[in-house]
N, C-alpha and C positions, 0 to 999 in steps of 0.2 A: 250387578251391572258390570259388564265387561270393561276392560281398560280403554278400548277404543271409544266406546260410548261415553265414558267418563270424560275423556279428552274433548269430545265433541260438545258435550254439555258445558264444560268449563270455558270453552272458547266463545260461547255465545252468551255468556252472562254479561248484562250491561255493565258499564263502568260504575264503580263505586266512588262517589264524590268524596267520601270521608277517608279514603285510602289513597287519594291521588294528590301529588303536589299541585299547588294551585297558583303560584305566582305568575309564571309565564303561560302555562297551558290552561289556565282557568277558563278562558273563553272556549277553548276546544273541548274541555270537559263538559261545560254547560251545553254546548252544541250536541254532544253525544247523548246527554241526558234528555234534552228537549226532543231529539229525534228518536229516542228509545232504541239506540243502536249500539251494538257491542264493538269493541276495538277490532275483533276478527271480521265482522261484517264490513266495517269501514275500510279495513286493510284490503279486503277483497275488491271493493269498489275502486280503490286507488291502485290496484294492481301490485301490491307489495305484501310482504309477509306480515303476519300478525305480530311476530316477535320484534320485527323492526319498528313497526308503529308503536307497539307497547313500550319500547325503549324510549321513545320521545316523551311519553308520559312519565316513565320512571325517573328519567333524568331532568324532567321539567324543562325541556328545551326542544326546539325544532327550528329549522330554517323558515324564513318568511315564505319562500316558495313552497315549502312543504305544507304550511298552514293554508296557503292559497289552494293547493291541490286538494287538501282535506275539505275545504269549503266547497270547492267546485264539485267534488264527488257527491256531496249532499244537496246540491242545488242552491248554494249560497255564493256570494262574492264577499271579498274582504275589503274593508275600507280602513286605511291607516291614517292616523292623525297624531300630531304632537300636541301635548297639553302642557302648558307652563305651570309649574308648581307655585 
């Protein structure tokens, strides 16, 4: 398989929940799994690079507005709530 084809295949692999930080980004990880979509596909829908979106997952952080964009790109909306411990 040539190098370009390998890169295309790797970009479209769905997210692996066992290799992804899960504290802050867990709902976003679950959304990708439920939708059976890769980070590359979601990044394209959001109009951003795969590497930029992948960074959110790697550092386990994203702005609230970014999470809302992510949800909107997949046909969802986000509801925020505070829960007292």
